[in-house]
C-alpha positions as a LaTeX table, in Angstrom:
\begin{tabular}{lrrr}
\hline
Residue & $x$ (\AA) & $y$ (\AA) & $z$ (\AA) \\
\hline
Unk1 & $-26.75$ & $-2.47$ & 15.75 \\
Unk2 & $-26.52$ & $-6.25$ & 16.27 \\
Unk3 & $-28.46$ & $-6.87$ & 13.05 \\
Unk4 & $-25.98$ & $-4.81$ & 11.01 \\
Unk5 & $-22.85$ & $-6.32$ & 12.52 \\
Unk6 & $-22.69$ & $-9.47$ & 10.29 \\
Unk7 & $-23.36$ & $-7.29$ & 7.23 \\
Unk8 & $-20.52$ & $-4.91$ & 8.13 \\
Unk9 & $-18.17$ & $-7.84$ & 8.71 \\
Unk10 & $-19.06$ & $-9.28$ & 5.30 \\
Unk11 & $-18.42$ & $-5.91$ & 3.62 \\
Unk12 & $-15.06$ & $-5.58$ & 5.35 \\
Unk13 & $-14.10$ & $-9.12$ & 4.35 \\
Unk14 & $-14.99$ & $-8.39$ & 0.70 \\
Unk15 & $-12.82$ & $-5.26$ & 0.78 \\
Unk16 & $-9.90$ & $-7.25$ & 2.19 \\
Unk17 & $-10.30$ & $-9.93$ & $-0.48$ \\
Unk18 & $-10.47$ & $-7.29$ & $-3.24$ \\
Unk19 & $-7.32$ & $-5.57$ & $-1.89$ \\
Unk20 & $-5.50$ & $-8.90$ & $-1.75$ \\
Unk21 & $-6.50$ & $-9.68$ & $-5.34$ \\
Unk22 & $-5.30$ & $-6.28$ & $-6.54$ \\
Unk23 & $-1.99$ & $-6.73$ & $-4.72$ \\
Unk24 & $-1.58$ & $-10.20$ & $-6.24$ \\
Unk25 & $-2.25$ & $-8.92$ & $-9.77$ \\
Unk26 & 0.15 & $-6.00$ & $-9.29$ \\
Unk27 & 2.87 & $-8.40$ & $-8.15$ \\
Unk28 & 2.29 & $-10.66$ & $-11.17$ \\
Unk29 & 2.37 & $-7.67$ & $-13.49$ \\
Unk30 & 5.71 & $-6.50$ & $-12.10$ \\
Unk31 & 7.19 & $-9.99$ & $-12.42$ \\
Unk32 & 6.32 & $-10.19$ & $-16.12$ \\
Unk33 & 8.05 & $-6.85$ & $-16.88$ \\
Unk34 & 11.51 & $-7.10$ & $-15.34$ \\
Unk35 & 13.31 & $-3.84$ & $-14.76$ \\
Unk36 & 16.59 & $-3.54$ & $-16.64$ \\
Unk37 & 19.10 & $-1.21$ & $-14.98$ \\
Unk38 & 20.27 & 1.78 & $-17.03$ \\
Unk39 & 23.89 & 0.65 & $-17.00$ \\
Unk40 & 22.90 & $-2.61$ & $-18.73$ \\
Unk41 & 20.82 & $-0.78$ & $-21.34$ \\
Unk42 & 23.75 & 1.50 & $-22.11$ \\
Unk43 & 26.02 & $-1.49$ & $-22.77$ \\
Unk44 & 24.27 & $-2.15$ & $-26.07$ \\
Unk45 & 25.26 & 1.29 & $-27.35$ \\
Unk46 & 28.81 & 0.74 & $-26.15$ \\
Unk47 & 29.06 & $-2.62$ & $-27.92$ \\
Unk48 & 27.51 & $-1.19$ & $-31.08$ \\
Unk49 & 29.97 & 1.70 & $-31.19$ \\
Unk50 & 32.89 & $-0.68$ & $-30.53$ \\
Unk51 & 31.75 & $-2.96$ & $-33.37$ \\
Unk52 & 31.36 & 0.03 & $-35.66$ \\
Unk53 & 34.88 & 1.24 & $-34.84$ \\
Unk54 & 36.26 & $-2.20$ & $-35.72$ \\
Unk55 & 34.26 & $-2.56$ & $-38.91$ \\
Unk56 & 32.76 & 0.69 & $-40.32$ \\
Unk57 & 30.61 & $-1.27$ & $-42.76$ \\
Unk58 & 28.48 & $-2.56$ & $-39.86$ \\
Unk59 & 25.14 & $-0.79$ & $-39.70$ \\
Unk60 & 23.45 & $-0.47$ & $-36.34$ \\
Unk61 & 19.71 & $-1.11$ & $-36.19$ \\
Unk62 & 17.40 & 0.19 & $-33.49$ \\
Unk63 & 14.85 & $-2.43$ & $-32.50$ \\
Unk64 & 11.30 & $-1.52$ & $-31.56$ \\
Unk65 & 10.96 & 0.23 & $-28.23$ \\
Unk66 & 9.78 & $-1.71$ & $-25.23$ \\
Unk67 & 6.34 & $-0.89$ & $-23.77$ \\
Unk68 & 7.97 & 1.34 & $-21.16$ \\
Unk69 & 9.53 & 3.48 & $-23.89$ \\
Unk70 & 13.04 & 2.04 & $-23.56$ \\
Unk71 & 14.70 & 0.73 & $-26.68$ \\
Unk72 & 17.76 & $-1.31$ & $-27.49$ \\
Unk73 & 20.46 & $-1.22$ & $-30.12$ \\
Unk74 & 21.08 & $-4.30$ & $-32.20$ \\
Unk75 & 23.49 & $-5.29$ & $-34.93$ \\
Unk76 & 22.40 & $-7.39$ & $-37.91$ \\
Unk77 & 23.36 & $-11.05$ & $-37.90$ \\
Unk78 & 25.86 & $-12.09$ & $-40.53$ \\
\hline
\end{tabular}
């Protein structure tokens, strides 16, 4: 058993290092994709409909969806 003890410690240390690396990468991944609350996403539709009610000639464009499947509404620049 004494001969295997250093080997088991090394295996456990490698598992801890791998878990720490995975946690670090997950944290970095979350930081690069900020979560936008639903109420803020719905503001774009509200502003677009308000602009359209003021000027019916304004056409609303839908921009490409974000990787998570959420999209945004945009108005063309004048």
